[in-house]
C-alpha positions as CSV (number, residue, x, y, z in Angstrom):
1,M,0.0,0.3,-0.1
2,A,1.1,3.4,-0.6
3,D,2.2,5.6,1.8
4,D,-0.2,8.8,2.0
5,R,1.7,10.4,4.3
6,R,2.2,14.4,2.4
7,A,4.7,16.8,3.8
8,P,3.9,19.4,6.2
9,T,3.2,22.9,4.0
10,K,4.5,26.5,5.4
11,K,1.2,27.6,5.6
12,G,-1.2,27.3,8.7
13,R,-4.2,26.7,9.6
14,G,-6.9,26.9,6.8
15,G,-4.4,27.6,4.0
16,A,-3.9,31.2,5.9
17,A,-0.1,32.5,5.7
18,P,1.8,32.2,9.2
19,A,2.0,35.3,11.2
20,L,5.4,37.3,11.5
21,S,7.9,36.6,13.5
22,L,9.2,40.2,15.6
23,V,11.7,40.6,13.5
24,E,10.0,40.5,10.3
25,T,6.7,42.4,12.0
26,V,9.4,45.3,12.9
27,R,11.2,45.3,9.3
28,W,7.4,46.1,8.0
29,A,6.6,48.6,10.5
30,W,10.2,50.6,9.4
31,R,8.9,50.2,5.7
32,Q,5.6,51.1,6.2
33,L,6.8,54.2,8.3
34,T,9.7,55.2,6.0
35,S,7.7,55.6,2.9
36,M,7.6,58.5,0.5
37,R,3.1,57.8,1.1
38,T,3.8,57.4,4.8
39,A,5.9,60.9,5.2
40,L,3.6,63.0,3.0
41,F,0.7,61.8,5.1
42,L,2.6,62.8,8.0
43,L,3.5,66.1,6.5
44,L,-0.6,66.6,5.8
45,L,-0.9,65.5,9.5
46,L,1.6,68.2,11.0
47,A,-0.1,70.5,9.2
48,L,-3.7,70.2,10.1
49,A,-2.5,69.3,13.7
50,A,-0.9,73.0,13.3
51,V,-4.9,74.4,12.9
52,P,-5.6,74.8,16.3
53,G,-2.7,76.9,17.6
54,S,-3.6,79.3,15.5
55,I,-7.5,79.4,16.4
56,V,-7.1,79.3,20.2
57,P,-5.2,81.4,21.7
58,Q,-1.1,80.4,23.3
59,R,-0.3,80.7,26.5
60,S,3.3,80.8,25.3
61,V,2.2,84.1,23.6
62,D,-0.3,85.9,25.1
63,Q,-1.3,84.1,28.0
64,R,-3.8,87.4,28.8
65,A,-6.0,86.1,26.0
66,V,-6.0,82.7,27.7
67,Q,-7.4,83.7,30.9
68,A,-9.7,85.8,28.9
69,Y,-10.9,82.4,27.0
70,F,-11.3,80.6,30.1
71,E,-13.5,82.9,30.9
72,R,-15.9,83.5,28.0
73,H,-15.6,79.3,27.8
74,P,-15.8,78.4,31.4
75,D,-16.9,74.7,30.2
76,L,-15.1,74.1,27.2
77,A,-11.7,75.7,28.0
78,P,-10.7,72.9,30.9
79,V,-11.5,70.4,28.0
80,L,-9.2,71.9,25.5
81,D,-6.9,72.5,28.4
82,R,-6.5,68.6,28.9
83,L,-6.0,68.6,25.3
84,G,-3.3,70.7,25.2
85,A,-4.7,73.3,22.9
86,F,-3.4,76.3,24.4
87,H,0.2,74.8,24.0
88,V,-0.7,72.7,20.3
89,Y,3.2,73.2,19.4
90,T,4.3,71.7,22.7
91,S,1.7,68.7,22.8
92,V,2.7,65.1,23.3
93,W,0.8,64.3,20.3
94,F,2.2,67.4,18.2
95,S,5.5,66.3,19.3
96,A,4.6,62.6,18.3
97,I,4.2,63.7,14.5
98,Y,7.1,65.9,14.3
99,I,9.3,62.9,15.5
100,L,7.4,60.3,13.4
101,L,7.7,63.0,10.5
102,M,11.4,63.6,10.7
103,I,11.9,59.7,11.6
104,S,10.1,58.6,8.3
105,L,12.3,61.4,5.4
106,I,15.5,60.4,7.4
107,G,14.3,56.9,6.8
108,C,12.9,58.1,3.1
109,I,16.4,59.8,2.3
110,I,19.3,57.4,2.9
111,P,17.9,54.4,0.8
112,R,17.0,56.9,-1.7
113,V,20.7,58.3,-2.1
114,G,22.5,55.2,-2.1
115,V,19.9,54.3,-5.2
116,Y,21.1,57.7,-6.6
117,A,24.9,57.0,-5.9
118,R,24.5,53.7,-8.1
119,A,22.6,55.4,-10.4
120,L,25.7,58.3,-11.1
121,R,27.9,55.2,-11.5
122,A,25.6,53.4,-14.1
123,R,26.7,53.7,-17.9
124,P,23.3,55.2,-20.3
125,P,22.0,51.9,-21.2
126,K,21.8,49.8,-24.2
127,A,19.8,50.5,-27.3
128,P,16.9,48.3,-27.6
129,R,16.6,46.2,-30.4
130,N,13.7,47.3,-32.2
131,F,13.0,51.0,-32.3
132,S,9.7,51.3,-33.9
133,R,8.2,50.0,-30.4
134,L,9.6,53.3,-28.8
135,P,7.3,56.2,-28.1
136,A,9.0,57.8,-30.8
137,S,11.8,56.5,-33.8
138,A,13.5,58.2,-36.5
139,T,15.0,56.7,-39.9
140,Y,17.6,58.3,-42.5
141,E,20.1,56.6,-45.2
142,T,23.5,58.3,-45.9
143,T,26.4,58.0,-46.8
144,D,29.1,58.6,-44.5
145,D,31.1,56.1,-42.8
146,V,29.4,54.6,-39.5
147,G,32.1,56.6,-37.4
148,S,31.5,60.1,-38.4
149,V,27.8,59.6,-38.2
150,L,28.6,58.7,-34.6
151,T,30.8,61.3,-33.9
152,A,28.5,63.6,-35.2
153,A,25.3,62.0,-33.2
154,G,27.6,62.3,-30.1
155,G,27.9,66.3,-31.0
156,T,24.2,66.5,-31.9
157,I,22.6,65.1,-29.0
158,G,24.3,68.0,-27.1
159,W,24.8,68.1,-23.0
160,A,24.1,64.5,-21.5
161,R,25.8,61.4,-20.4
162,K,27.1,59.1,-23.5
163,D,28.5,55.8,-24.5
164,T,29.9,55.3,-27.9
165,V,30.1,51.5,-28.7
166,T,30.9,50.2,-31.9
167,E,31.7,46.9,-34.0
168,T,34.2,46.3,-36.6
169,D,34.8,44.1,-38.8
170,D,38.4,41.8,-40.1
171,A,40.0,45.0,-41.0
172,G,39.3,47.1,-38.8
173,A,36.7,49.4,-40.4
174,V,34.0,50.3,-38.3
175,V,30.6,49.2,-39.9
176,A,28.0,49.3,-37.0
177,G,28.2,51.5,-33.5
178,E,25.4,53.2,-31.4
179,V,25.2,56.0,-29.6
180,R,23.3,55.9,-26.2
181,A,22.6,58.6,-24.5
182,E,20.5,59.5,-20.7
183,K,20.3,63.0,-19.2
184,G,18.3,64.6,-16.5
185,Y,19.8,63.4,-13.3
186,L,19.4,66.5,-11.6
187,R,15.9,65.4,-11.7
188,E,16.4,63.3,-8.7
189,F,19.2,65.3,-7.0
190,G,16.7,68.5,-6.8
191,N,14.0,65.7,-5.3
192,L,16.7,64.6,-2.5
193,V,17.6,68.2,-2.1
194,F,14.0,68.7,-1.2
195,H,13.6,66.2,0.9
196,V,16.9,66.9,2.8
197,S,16.1,70.8,3.0
198,L,12.7,69.4,4.4
199,T,14.4,67.6,7.4
200,V,16.9,70.6,7.9
201,V,13.7,73.2,7.9
202,L,12.3,70.6,10.9
203,V,15.4,70.0,12.7
204,G,16.1,74.1,12.6
205,V,12.6,74.3,13.9
206,A,12.8,72.3,16.8
207,S,16.5,73.9,17.8
208,M,15.2,77.1,17.9
209,S,12.3,75.4,20.4
210,L,14.1,73.5,22.2
211,L,17.5,76.3,22.7
212,G,15.1,80.0,22.7
213,Y,12.8,81.6,24.7
214,R,10.2,84.0,24.3
215,G,8.8,86.5,26.8
216,S,6.9,89.8,26.7
217,A,7.0,92.6,29.3
218,I,4.8,96.0,29.1
219,V,7.0,99.3,29.7
220,A,5.5,102.8,30.6
221,E,7.5,105.9,29.5
222,G,9.9,106.9,31.7
223,K,10.2,103.6,32.9
224,G,12.9,100.8,32.6
225,F,13.3,97.1,31.7
226,S,15.8,94.8,33.1
227,N,16.1,91.4,31.2
228,T,16.0,89.3,34.2
229,L,13.3,86.8,34.6
230,T,11.7,88.3,36.8
231,Q,10.8,91.6,35.0
232,F,8.6,89.9,32.6
233,D,5.1,89.3,32.4
234,E,4.9,86.3,30.6
235,F,7.6,84.0,30.2
236,T,8.4,80.6,28.0
237,S,11.7,78.7,27.2
238,G,12.7,75.3,25.3
239,G,13.8,72.4,27.4
240,L,17.7,73.2,26.5
241,F,17.7,76.6,28.0
242,D,18.9,77.7,31.0
243,T,17.7,81.0,32.4
244,D,21.2,81.5,33.9
245,D,21.8,82.9,29.9
246,L,19.7,85.5,29.8
247,P,21.4,88.5,27.9
248,P,22.2,91.0,30.7
249,F,20.6,93.6,28.9
250,S,18.6,96.9,29.7
251,L,16.5,99.6,28.7
252,T,14.6,102.8,29.3
253,L,11.6,103.9,27.0
254,D,11.7,107.4,26.7
255,D,8.8,107.9,24.4
256,L,5.8,106.0,22.5
257,D,4.8,107.9,19.7
258,A,1.1,106.6,18.4
259,T,-0.6,107.8,15.4
260,F,-4.2,106.6,14.3
261,E,-6.3,107.7,11.2
262,L,-8.1,110.6,12.4
263,D,-10.7,111.0,9.4
264,G,-12.1,108.8,6.6
265,P,-13.7,105.7,6.6
266,Q,-11.1,104.3,8.3
267,R,-11.1,106.8,11.2
268,G,-9.1,105.0,14.6
269,A,-7.0,102.6,12.0
270,P,-3.2,102.6,13.5
271,R,-1.1,104.3,11.0
272,S,2.4,103.9,13.2
273,F,4.2,102.9,16.1
274,V,7.6,103.9,17.5
275,A,9.2,103.8,20.5
276,T,12.7,105.7,21.2
277,G,14.7,105.3,24.4
278,A,18.6,103.8,25.5
279,V,19.4,100.8,25.6
280,T,22.4,99.4,27.6
281,D,24.0,95.8,26.0
282,A,26.1,95.0,29.5
283,P,26.3,96.3,32.8
284,G,29.2,99.4,32.8
285,E,28.6,100.2,29.1
286,D,27.6,103.4,28.3
287,P,23.9,103.4,26.9
288,R,23.0,104.1,23.1
289,P,19.2,105.2,21.8
290,F,17.3,102.8,20.2
291,E,14.0,103.1,17.7
292,V,11.6,99.8,17.6
293,K,9.1,100.3,15.3
294,V,6.9,97.1,14.0
295,N,8.5,94.5,12.4
296,H,11.9,96.6,12.7
297,P,13.0,95.2,16.3
298,L,15.9,96.2,18.8
299,R,18.7,93.4,18.3
300,V,21.0,92.8,21.6
301,D,23.4,90.5,22.0
302,G,21.5,87.5,20.1
303,A,18.0,88.5,21.3
304,S,15.1,90.6,19.5
305,A,12.8,93.0,21.2
306,Y,9.6,93.2,19.0
307,L,6.8,96.1,19.4
308,V,4.0,93.9,19.7
309,G,1.6,96.6,21.1
310,S,0.7,99.7,22.9
311,G,-1.6,101.5,24.6
312,Y,-2.4,104.1,28.2
313,A,-0.9,103.8,31.6
314,P,-2.2,106.5,33.7
315,V,-0.1,107.7,36.4
316,I,-2.0,107.8,39.8
317,R,-1.4,109.1,43.1
318,V,-3.5,107.6,46.0
319,R,-3.1,109.1,49.8
320,D,-4.7,107.0,52.7
321,G,-6.5,107.9,55.6
322,R,-3.6,109.5,57.3
323,G,-2.6,111.5,54.6
324,R,0.3,109.6,53.5
325,V,0.8,108.8,50.0
326,V,1.4,105.2,49.8
327,F,1.3,105.2,46.4
328,E,2.5,106.8,42.8
329,D,3.3,105.2,39.8
330,A,2.0,104.9,35.9
331,V,0.0,101.8,35.6
332,P,-1.2,100.2,32.9
333,F,-4.7,99.7,31.5
334,L,-4.9,97.1,28.5
335,P,-7.0,97.8,25.8
336,A,-9.8,95.9,24.9
337,D,-11.6,97.1,22.0
338,A,-10.3,99.1,18.6
339,T,-10.9,102.6,20.7
340,Y,-8.5,101.5,23.0
341,T,-11.3,101.3,25.6
342,S,-8.4,99.5,28.6
343,N,-9.5,97.7,31.7
344,G,-6.8,97.9,34.6
345,V,-6.5,97.5,38.3
346,V,-4.4,99.8,41.2
347,K,-3.6,97.5,44.3
348,V,-2.4,99.9,47.4
349,P,-0.9,97.6,49.9
350,E,0.8,100.0,52.2
351,A,-2.8,102.1,52.5
352,R,-3.8,102.1,56.3
353,P,-5.8,101.9,58.0
354,E,-7.1,99.5,55.0
355,Q,-5.5,98.7,52.4
356,L,-7.3,99.8,49.0
357,G,-8.0,98.4,45.7
358,F,-9.5,100.2,42.8
359,Q,-10.5,98.5,39.6
360,G,-12.3,100.4,36.3
361,F,-11.4,101.7,32.8
362,F,-9.6,104.0,31.1
363,L,-11.0,106.2,28.0
364,P,-8.8,108.0,25.6
365,T,-11.3,110.1,23.8
366,A,-14.7,109.6,26.0
367,V,-17.9,111.1,24.8
368,S,-21.3,110.7,27.0
369,F,-24.5,110.7,25.5
370,G,-26.2,111.2,28.6
371,D,-25.8,112.2,32.5
372,D,-26.8,109.0,33.4
373,E,-25.1,107.0,29.8
374,I,-22.0,105.1,31.0
375,P,-19.1,107.5,28.6
376,V,-17.7,105.5,25.7
377,S,-14.4,105.8,23.6
378,A,-14.8,107.5,20.2
379,H,-11.0,107.1,19.1
380,P,-8.1,105.5,20.4
381,G,-5.9,108.9,20.3
382,A,-6.0,110.8,23.9
383,A,-8.2,113.4,22.8
384,N,-10.3,113.8,26.2
385,P,-8.6,111.0,28.4
386,L,-11.2,109.6,31.2
387,L,-10.5,107.5,34.5
388,G,-13.3,105.4,35.7
389,L,-12.7,103.4,38.9
390,F,-14.2,101.8,41.5
391,A,-13.3,101.1,45.3
392,Y,-12.7,99.1,47.9
393,Y,-11.1,98.6,51.3
394,G,-10.1,95.8,53.2
395,D,-7.7,92.4,52.3
396,L,-6.2,92.5,48.6
397,G,-4.9,88.7,49.8
398,L,-0.8,89.8,49.3
399,D,-0.1,88.2,52.4
400,N,-1.2,84.8,52.0
401,G,1.8,83.7,49.7
402,E,-0.1,83.1,46.7
403,S,1.2,85.0,43.7
404,Q,-1.9,87.5,42.0
405,S,-1.9,88.5,38.4
406,V,-1.3,92.8,38.6
407,Y,-4.6,92.8,36.2
408,V,-7.1,90.7,38.0
409,L,-8.5,92.1,42.0
410,D,-9.0,89.6,44.2
411,K,-12.3,91.1,46.0
412,D,-13.1,87.8,48.0
413,E,-11.8,89.7,51.2
414,L,-12.9,93.8,50.2
415,T,-15.5,95.8,50.6
416,Q,-16.8,98.2,48.0
417,L,-17.2,101.4,49.1
418,T,-20.8,102.9,48.5
419,G,-21.7,106.7,48.1
420,D,-23.7,109.0,49.7
421,D,-26.6,106.9,48.5
422,G,-26.1,103.9,49.0
423,K,-24.8,103.0,45.7
424,P,-20.9,101.4,44.6
425,L,-18.9,104.4,44.4
426,R,-17.9,105.6,41.0
427,I,-15.1,107.5,40.5
428,M,-14.5,109.3,37.3
429,L,-11.3,111.3,36.6
430,T,-9.8,113.7,34.1
431,P,-6.1,114.5,34.5
432,G,-5.1,117.0,37.0
433,Q,-8.1,116.0,38.8
434,T,-8.5,114.3,42.8
435,V,-11.3,112.6,44.3
436,S,-11.4,112.1,48.2
437,L,-12.7,109.0,49.1
438,P,-15.3,108.2,51.7
439,D,-15.2,107.4,55.1
440,G,-11.8,109.1,55.7
441,K,-10.6,106.5,53.4
442,G,-8.1,108.8,52.0
443,S,-7.8,110.0,48.3
444,I,-6.9,109.6,44.4
445,E,-5.4,111.6,42.0
446,F,-5.3,111.7,38.0
447,V,-2.1,112.6,37.9
448,E,-0.8,112.7,34.2
449,L,-1.2,110.2,30.9
450,R,1.1,108.1,29.5
451,Q,1.5,105.5,27.0
452,F,3.2,102.4,27.6
453,A,4.8,99.9,24.4
454,R,4.1,96.2,25.2
455,F,7.7,94.7,23.8
456,Q,8.2,90.6,23.2
457,F,11.9,89.6,23.8
458,S,13.1,86.0,22.4
459,A,16.2,84.2,21.1
460,Q,16.2,81.7,18.8
461,P,19.5,80.4,18.1
462,G,20.1,78.8,14.4
463,V,17.0,80.9,13.1
464,M,18.7,81.4,9.6
465,I,18.6,77.1,9.3
466,P,15.1,77.3,8.2
467,L,15.4,80.3,6.2
468,W,18.2,78.2,4.7
469,G,16.6,75.2,4.2
470,V,13.6,76.6,2.6
471,S,15.5,78.7,0.2
472,I,17.6,75.2,-0.7
473,G,13.9,73.4,-1.0
474,V,12.8,75.5,-3.2
475,I,15.4,75.0,-5.4
476,G,15.3,71.9,-5.6
477,L,11.6,71.0,-5.9
478,V,12.1,73.7,-8.7
479,L,14.8,71.4,-10.2
480,S,12.2,68.4,-9.9
481,L,9.4,69.8,-11.2
482,T,11.2,71.3,-14.3
483,I,14.2,68.9,-15.4
484,R,13.0,65.6,-17.6
485,P,15.0,62.9,-17.7
486,R,15.2,61.1,-21.5
487,R,17.3,58.4,-22.9
488,T,18.4,58.7,-26.3
489,W,20.0,56.0,-29.0
490,V,21.4,56.4,-32.4
491,R,22.7,53.3,-34.0
492,A,24.3,53.3,-37.4
493,R,25.0,50.2,-39.7
494,R,26.7,50.1,-42.5
495,R,24.6,48.1,-45.6
496,E,26.5,46.1,-48.0
497,D,26.0,48.4,-50.9
498,G,27.7,51.6,-49.4
499,V,24.9,53.0,-47.4
500,T,24.5,54.3,-43.4
501,V,21.5,53.7,-42.5
502,V,21.2,55.7,-38.8
503,E,17.9,55.3,-36.4
504,I,17.2,57.4,-33.5
505,A,15.1,56.6,-30.6
506,A,14.4,58.2,-27.6
507,L,12.7,57.2,-24.2
508,D,11.4,59.9,-21.5
509,R,11.3,58.4,-18.2
510,V,8.5,60.8,-16.9
511,P,5.7,61.8,-19.4
512,R,6.0,64.3,-21.9
513,S,4.3,65.5,-25.1
514,D,7.1,66.7,-27.3
515,V,9.4,63.7,-27.5
516,A,8.2,63.4,-30.9
517,Q,9.0,66.4,-32.1
518,S,12.2,66.1,-30.1
519,V,13.1,63.3,-32.2
520,D,12.5,64.3,-35.4
521,D,14.1,67.9,-34.6
522,L,17.4,65.6,-33.9
523,A,17.1,63.5,-36.8
524,A,17.0,66.5,-38.9
525,R,19.8,68.1,-37.6
526,L,22.1,65.1,-37.8
527,A,20.9,64.8,-41.2
528,E,22.3,67.8,-41.5
529,R,25.6,67.2,-40.4
530,T,25.7,63.9,-42.4
531,G,23.9,64.0,-45.4
532,H,21.6,61.6,-46.4
533,T,19.4,60.4,-48.9
534,E,16.4,59.3,-47.2
535,T,14.7,60.6,-44.5
536,D,11.5,58.4,-42.8
537,Y,9.8,59.8,-39.2
538,D,8.1,57.4,-37.4
539,T,6.1,57.9,-34.3
540,A,5.0,54.8,-32.0
541,S,3.1,54.6,-29.0
542,E,3.7,51.4,-28.0
543,T,5.8,50.0,-24.7
544,P,9.3,49.6,-25.2
545,T,10.2,46.2,-23.9
546,E,13.5,44.5,-23.5
547,T,16.1,43.0,-26.1
548,A,18.3,40.2,-25.9
549,P,22.2,41.8,-26.1
550,T,23.6,41.3,-29.5
551,K,25.9,38.7,-29.8
552,T,29.1,40.9,-31.3
553,A,31.5,42.0,-28.3
554,P,31.5,46.2,-28.8
555,T,34.5,48.0,-28.0
556,K,33.1,51.0,-25.6
557,D,34.6,55.0,-25.7
558,Q,32.9,56.8,-23.7
559,A,32.2,60.3,-25.1
């Protein structure tokens, strides 16, 4: 009885392929990650992931805008905060996409560099046997010898990598040969340059984020700023930045000139902002004047100071119940709309017998439509400045060890002052005016009006790396889009009757519509140089096929 047993197959149960091993799984995952399709997908995903950063305010850019967003959306804001929407560019999910994109690009580039290097060392391929199967071909006859035709063909083809292969008879005369030419190597070079430049841009942006810092501070006219951590209103830095490395410069703001449109449909639109003053590059050095405009920053020791905002800072003087001047300073009021209607807070912890606090608004050009109507600002220019405040007394909460924003008044332990009618006391002040507080609490005076400038200070090491990367990447992209690789062959053979048959063909490696015309032009120019008896142009659309090598061993002469 025959043995019916069969050797076991490699397939698993039900004929399915066996499961991949750990090494095979890792290799498959790596190939998927480093494919060009994945890189393009990650690039698109990174662009989409950056969209929330332009819609939702970011803590690294404007902390006050984030606080205002929390006040406007008390239910939605905590959810977005847990998702990292207020620090998109440093969130875990954005960083993960960023790192995967860099790995994918590097994994794509390295193998392609090797392939391109081998392509540069390779010579143009031999001609197919049947030219009529190529997209475009041409044939003509001439009385010139084969050697002259091949020499003329090499010069007529022009700039390209060329090989000339000849076949001789027993007497040493050239009886057949072909010129193989290929051009367009810069296309793949441009493609590689583009992808390398994109990687350089990603590395440059990452280095700027890790090694740089950004902070903002409000400086009133006549006040100064020192580039130390305690002087910033907002400050963020990269994970590799040490705050001890802050450049030790300081500056004083002498004047802020802000102009606005006075008439016409754009009335109130800003026209120019210019901040002038003096900056000291390092302790002990002499100050030098500076002028900062929008998009024209001040450069100091590798850092840049940008003018990003402006507003008004009324100088307020407060006397307590004992008649002492316990507060006198320029208080920045932050603009809330296009007319520079501004909000601000004054805290007077030194007042006695009880601490004082004021909260209110400032109107640069106040107009009122009635005695009982609340005035509004009609223009951002300071034509009719008015300061409106509500007063409080009690405990400001500054002694409990918890930090407070200078723009927020904690009213938990405060009592609002009221007027004779029992309603909350509303204080309205114009420059030079003083109002006494009830119950002997003291007085408040609007001394004068100053302006403030909001500066953004930043240092971004390697900021030129992304710029150069983008510039070179654009050049590479242009090369990859405009250069079209093409292979061209010119074959000549001598017939027994002494006539040389010349065949010309070309093959584009990317789709083009001018291959037939190019072959016709090449044939016409070559025929003109060699002389011809008959010309026959034939354009084919069949797909070229590989042919077996000829039996004759040619001698190679590289042109």
